[in-house]
N, C-alpha and C positions, 0 to 999 in steps of 0.2 A: 327562409327566404323574407325579404323585406321589400316592402313597396311605398310608392308614393305617387301622388297626385301633382303633374306638373302642368301649371297655368302660364299659356305661353301668348305672348303678344306679339303678331306678324306685322311687318312694315310693308310688306309686297302687296301689289293690288289683287293678286291671285290666291288667296290662302290656299286654297286646294293643291296646288302644287307643293307649297311647303309643306303640308300635311302629308303628302305622299312621300316626301323625304323623311320626314321623321317615322314615319311607319317603318323605314329601312334600318333605323337606329335600334343598335343591340340593346334589349332589355326594354323596350318600348311594345306593350303588349296591346295597346288600343288607345286611339286618337279619336277624338269628335272635335268636329268644328261647331264653336258656339256662337251666340250673339251677344254684344256688349263690350266690356272692357276688355275681356278676355276672349281672345280670337280661336283660340284650342286649347282642349285638355288632353292631356297624354297620361295615360297610367303605365307606371313602369316597375318593374320586378328585378330584383337581383339577388345572388345569395348572401351578400352583406353589404355594409355602408359604402366600401369602396366602389362596388361595380355600380351601385346606385349613382356615385357620384359620377362616375366615368360616363353612365347614360346621360345624365344631367349635362355635363359638359358637351359631349357629344348634339346634345340637342341645340345647345346655345352656339353650335359651331354651324348649324346648317344656314345657308345664306336665306334671308328674309325672316329670321328670327331677331326681334327686336329687344326681347326682353322675358326673363321667366322669373316665375314664382313656384318654389317648391313646397310640397306639403307632404309629410312623412304619412303614412297611413298606418296607424296602430290599431291591431285588433286584440 
């Protein structure tokens, strides 16, 4: 398994709706709304880097997602 944290900036006025959509993306295990320049942090997992990339691209495709910053989690 490979994992990452995706820092998400949301352009919508109601981040809760966007976060609900993020939770439906394959590979997303947890999402947390945060205060500050990052509106949400999503924890994603996949069997390999290709699966992780697909999850990040799916997150970026969610309406209301303005920008992402992905950090691989190394253990």
